[in-house]
N, C-alpha and C positions, 0 to 999 in steps of 0.2 A: 502488152501485158494483158493475158487472158484473166477474165473474171470467174472464179469458181462457181460451179453450176450451183451449189448450195446458196450462195447469195442472190443468185438470180431467182431461184425458187422462192426464198424468203420475201424478196421484193414483190414478187407477183403475188405471193399468197396475202401479203399485207395490204396491196391495193385491192384485190379482187375478192378475197375470202373474208377479211376482217373489216367490220365497218370502223370508221374513224370518228372519235368523237371531236365535235366541231365548235367548241367554244370559242376559238380562236379564228374559225374560218368563216362563219357567218354570224352577224350580230343583229339582233332586233330590239326594238324598243316596245314592250318591256322584252327582256330576254326570256325565253322559255326555259322550261325546268331541264330539258335534255333534248339534245340533236346529235343524232347519228348519222354521219355521211356514209353513202356508199359509192362505188364507183360507177360511171355512166353518167348519162344525162337525158333529159326529157325534153322535147320541144313543145312549146305551148302555142299551137296554131292560131291563126288569127281569127277563125271561127271555131269556138268551142262549143260540145255538147254537155251538158250538166244534166246529171240525174240526181233525184231527190224523192224523197217521200213527202205525201200530201201535208204532214204537220210541219213541214220546213217551207212553206209557201214565202213567208216574210223573208226568211233569210236568203233563199234563192234569188228572190226579187232584187235584194241589195246586192248580191254577188253579181248578178248580171249588171247592174249599174256600175260597180266598181269596175268591172272588167271594161265596161264602155268607156270608163274615164281613162283607162289605160290603153285605149285604142284597141280593143278587142270586142268582138261580136260573140254572143252566145246564144245557143238554141236549147231549150228546155226538153227534157224527156223523162218519162217514169221508168225507161228500161236502162238499166245500168250496166248492161252486158258490154257495150263498146262505148260508154260514154267517156268523154276524156277526163271531165271532173266529177267525182261521186261523192255526193253527201249522205252519209250513213248513220242512222240512229240505231243504237244497241244498248240494251240495259247492261251489257258485259263490259263495255269500254269505260274503264277507270270509274267504277261504280262508286268509290271513296271519294270522288272529286266531281261534284255535279257541274261545275263550270269548265272541267278539263275537257281535252281533246287530243287526238293523234292525228297527225297531217303525214301522210306517205306519199312520196314521188317516186314511182318505179319507172320502167322504161317503157310501160304501157299506159298509164294514167296517174291522176292526182285523187288521192281519197282523203276525206276529212270525216273521221268517226268520232262519236260522242255519245253518252247516254242521255244528253239533253241538248236541246235547240240552243241554249245558252252556249255550250260547248262548241256546238258547229259554228256559231257565229264568231266566236273568238279564233277558231281555226281559220275562218275566213280572213279575218283581220291580219294573221300571220302570213297567209298566202298573198294578199295585197301587198305587205311589205316586201315578200321573196320576189315577187314578179317586177317590183320597182327597182330591185337591185340588179335585174337583168334584162336590160332593154331590148336585148336580142330575142328574148323569150326562151332562151336555152336554160332550162332550170336543172340545178343538180339533183341526183337521185339522193332521197334522204328520208329519215324518219324523225319527226318531232313529236315528244311526248311532252304535254304542258298541262298545267294546272296553277291556280293561283296561291300565292303565301297567305293572303288574308281575304276574307269574305266581303270585307268593307273597304271600297276603295274610291273614296269621294272628293269632289269638288263643291266647294260652296260659293255661290254668287250671290252677292249683296246687291240687290236693286232697291232696297228702301232709300239708299242715299242718292243714287243716280238710275233712273229707269233706262234700260237698254233695248228692251223690245224683243218681240218673238224672233225675227230672223237672226239677231244676234245670239239668243239662246240656242236656237237650232243649231247654228254654227258650232257653238261650244259642246253641244251633245254629239256632234259628228266627231270632234276632236277626241272627246272622251272615249267613244265607241272605238276608233282607231288605237287608242292606248289601253283598251280593256278595263277602263273604269266603269263602275256599275252603279255609283250613287251620286245623284245630282242633289245637293242640299240647296233650297231656294229661299234665301232670307228675303221675305216679301213684306215685312213691316218693322217699322223702328220710329224713332223720334221724328225723323226728318220725311218720312213719307209711308203712306199706306198704298200697297200696290196691287191688292187682289179684291175684285169685285165680291162684295158680301149683300145678298139682295134684301135681307131683313134690316141692314143697317146702310143704307145708301150714302148717307153723308161721310162714311168712312173714306170713300173715293171722292165724292163730290167736294169734300174740303179737305181730307186727310192726303190727298194725293198731290196737292199743290204748296208750295212754299215760294214765298217772295223773292228770296236770294239764298246764296249759299256761301258758307265760309271758304276761303281759299287759303292756298300756300301751305298751312300746316295747323294743327290743333292749337286752338288758343291764339291764333293770329289776330282774332277781331277784326279781319279784313275781309270784306264781302263783295261779290262780283255784281251785286244788284241786277241779277237775271232771274226772272221766274223758272221754276222748273217743275214739271209735273208729268204725269202718266201713270197708267195702271192697267192690268190685264183683266179683260172681261172673264168670266167663267168660261165662255165659249173658246176663247183663245187658250186658256189654261187647259182645258180639255185637249185641244188640238196639239199642244207641246207635250202633255202626257202621252197620248197616242205617238208623238214623234219619237219621244225616248223608249216607250215601251218596244217599239219595233227595233231598237239598238239595244235593248237589253240592259236598259238603266232606269233605275227605280228613282222617281222624284219624291225628296222628302221635303215637305213644306215647313218653314218655320214661322210661328206667329207668335211675337214676342209678349210674355207676361211674366211677373207683374210690373216689370219696368220697361224701359224704352217705349213708353206708351203715349208720347206727346201727341203725335199725329192722330191717334185715337181720341184722346181727350180733347184736342182741338175742334174735332167733329161732333163729340157727345161729351161737354164738360161734366156731366154727372158720373161718367166713369171714373173720373179722377177723386184722389182723396181729398184735395182741396175744393172740388166741385166749384172752380171758377173758370171763366173763360180764358182760352190761351190761343195763340196762332202756332201753326206748324213751324217749328224752329228751323232757321237755315244754319245755326251754330252747331258744330259736330262736337262730339265728346258725350260724357254722361251728364243727363239732366236729371232733375230732381221729380219730375212727375211720374207717379206711380198709380196703378188701379186701387181703388178702394175696394179691397178683398174682404172686408167686414161686411159689406153690403151685398145680401143675397141678390139683388136686382142686378148688380155688376157682375157677379160671378155667373149667374145665368145668362146673362148677355155673352160673356166670354165663352161659355158652352155653346150657345146658339152659333156664334160666329165658328166654333170648332166643328159643330155640326155640318155646316156648309163646305167647310175645308175636308171633312171625312167624305162628305159625299162625292166631292170633285176628285180627290187623291185616293187611289188604291194602295198606296204605301202602306205597310204593316206598321210603320212608324212615323209619329208625328213630333216635331220638334216645337217646343214651347219657349225656347231661349232661356230666360231666367237669369240672365247675366246683368252685372253692374247696376244692381239695384241699389240706389241711394236712400237710406230709412228716414231721412229728415221728416217728410211728411207724415208718415206712420208715426214717429215718435210724437209729432205735435197735435195728432188728432185723438180726440177724446173718444171718438166712435172705435178707432183701432186699438187703443189702450183697453176699453171696456172689454172688446172681443178677445184681446190677448188673455185678459184676467178670466174671462168665461171659459177658455179652453186651457188654461193653465201654462200658457206660452210665455217662456221667460225673456226672450230676446227676439228683436227683429228678424233675424235669421232663422229662428225657430218657426216664427211666423210663416215665413217664405217657405219653409220646407213643409209646413202644414198645408198651406195653399197648394203647393205643388202636388202633395200626396193625394188631396182631393181632386186635382185635375188627372193625376195618373190613374187613380182608380176609376174616375168616370171614362177616361178613354179605354181603359182595360174592359169596362163593360160594354164598350162599342167594338171590340175585337181589335184594339190599337194598343201599340207599346209607346210609351212616353219617352222622349229624350231632352235633355237640356244641357246647357254649359255648366261646367262643374261648381258654379255657385249654388246649384240646387242641393249641394251636399251640406251647405251651412257653413263651408271653411272660410276662413278670413284669407281672401286673396288681394284686398287692395288697401292702399294707404289711407283712404278715406273711411275704412272700417275699423271700427276698435274690438279688441278681444271680448269685450262685454256685451257688443252687440252681436257677436258671431257665435257665441256659446249655444250650444244645441244639446239639450238634456232629455227632454221629454217626448220629442218628436223626431224619429230618424227617418231618412230619406226610404221610400218603398223599394224593395230589393229588384222588382222588375224594371226599374228606371235605368235608361243607358245614359251613362254620364260621359259628356262630351269634353274632355280635358284640354283646357287651352291655357291656363292661367295659374298663377301660385308656384310654391316652390315644387320642384319636378319630384320631390319625395311623396307628395299628395297623390300622385298618379299612382305609384305602387301601393300606397295606403288604401286608396279607393278600390283597387282590384283585390287586395287581401282580405277586405270586408265583404268581398263576394260579388261586386257590381261588374257588368259588362262596361267596358269603356271603349270609346274611339279616340285615339290619341291625335290631337291637332295641337300640339304645344306650341305656343306663338313664336318662340324664338327660332323654330325650324320652319314652320309650315304657313306664315302669314305671307301671302303674295303681294299684300300692299306695301310690305316693308321693301326697301331699296335693296339692290344686287350688292351693295357694300355691308348691308347687315345680314343679309342671307344670300351670298353667292351660290352658284349652281352647285358646287361642290358640297356646300354645307346642306343644301336641300337634299342632295343625293345621299348624304350619309347618314340622315336621320333614320334611326331605328325605333319603331313605335313601340315595342316591348322593352320596359324598363329591366335592368339588370336585376339578377337575385330572385327571379320568379320561379316558383315550382312548374312543372309541365301542366298541372291543372290550371294553377293560376293564368298560366300564358293563354290559355283557351278564353279567358275573359277579354282579352284584347282583340276585339273584332276587326280592328284595322286602322287605317289612317284617313285623314281628311286634311286637305289644302284650302285655304281660305282666300277668296278674293274681295276683300273688304273694299268699299266703293267711295268712301269719303272725298278722296283726292284723285279719282278716276273718272273725270266727267264726261270723257269720251271713248269709244271704242278703242281708239288708237293707244290712249294713254293706259287703259287696261291691258291691252295686249302687250304692251311693251313690258309689262311685269309678269304677266301669266306665262308667255312664251319666252324661252324653252323650259322654265322650272317645272311647269305641269307634268312635262315628260320625266322628270326626275322623282317626282312623287307617284306617277303611275308605274314606275319601275320598282319603286320602293313596295308599293301595295301588291304587286304580281310576282315580281321576281324572287327565287329562292335566295336566301341569303349568301349561299356558297356560290352563287352565279353573278352577284353583283361586283362590278369592276368599273370604275369611275373613268378610267382611261379609254377603256373600249366603249362604254356608254357614249362619253364624249365625242369619240370618232364616228359612231353611227349616228349621233344627232346632228353632227356637221353635214351628213349625207342625207337627211331627210327633210324634204323642203317643206312638208306638211306641219313640222314642229318649229319652224323658224318664227321670227317676230311678224305678225301679221300686218 
């Protein structure tokens, strides 16, 4: 039987003249905004020439290393006329998306174009994944247009509980870069350990970075391992890690806990505490009673001195001050605190905390920094150990420039915070806490999390900066125990932060995940 010529013509036209949308053909993690397939292929030879502008020295150096890992060599050239891979900066490329890029593969070359070095870097990550999908180095001709759904795509690592060290952190930064995550939230201080060198207060690490033992099994077990634990980062090491992150277009946000989770600091300098009595760095996990004496100007000035050294180290425009899980017992029992509250017409302990937080926020603003804290900084009641009378806030409202890191409480509080005009990062614990078991947060549940609450206006949606996933460390003493919880769920959060909602597909994500060795349990 003869096939009518019109059918032959339509078949040829479809293959050669009209690009094919490739959502089902090639799957990346995170999935790009748009993939258009063309007919034909391009062979990436074993020795590639890369052209680039001088503004892309860091990016091209990393690209060269990535190609070397894939068994390819690369020569660098400033002449793009016959280069196999071309990195091009232009203000006209996706000007509305500063992290966006276009990756084009034709029969002649590979081009990665963006209006920013960050966009070029993310295009390189996509190229890495593409080359790994084609071991024979014969790549499909295509055009990928890509940009993120959210500007804040974060992983938080808690090292206050268990110190992991520079090598581990750098490996995590590499994984984040591969997944186009751009914010590393570094939890450096807590009750059980102080992990950052502060030169004005050396005892913070001399004493505060050591504990005699650690609670094991679960919160409230009261079973301890009798093993000393210690460790901290020198300022030199922190600068090196910041530079490593910067090269990978990752901003590091330090978290210095205040006014609660302060036991390690108070063990180092008892006068910082409301009780002003000597304590040891606790090995028991959970919420402790020790809080800073924020009515004492000497204590507040010490906290500002600590933050001054932190600001000097970290170029981040945002500084995280924690602010979570403050138990008010010591404040209630202190005549000094009560007199301070009366002086400033503060009705409740929560209002006192908001008052203190605003003072730190204003001070950080004077230094060109923006303050961020867990959503207890709003004064809302989040915990069973808080009473409604303790958390009423009337005379002192949280400063509007604060970023609220939403993790706890009734989910409606997140929407309420947005409606009040605050920028938020959504880290709701029932979906984003990596220390929770896979039974509590299976991969599919992690993937299905939507950082934007329902019922927001388009203007209100702009207050949702993005998503953060949290690797708390109480019961992950080893790198292996951490990695079992971190991988592969980190990939689900990365895709949620980057991928457009219409392109999310759990089945296809799972299939891509199975084929990506970089994202398996380490």
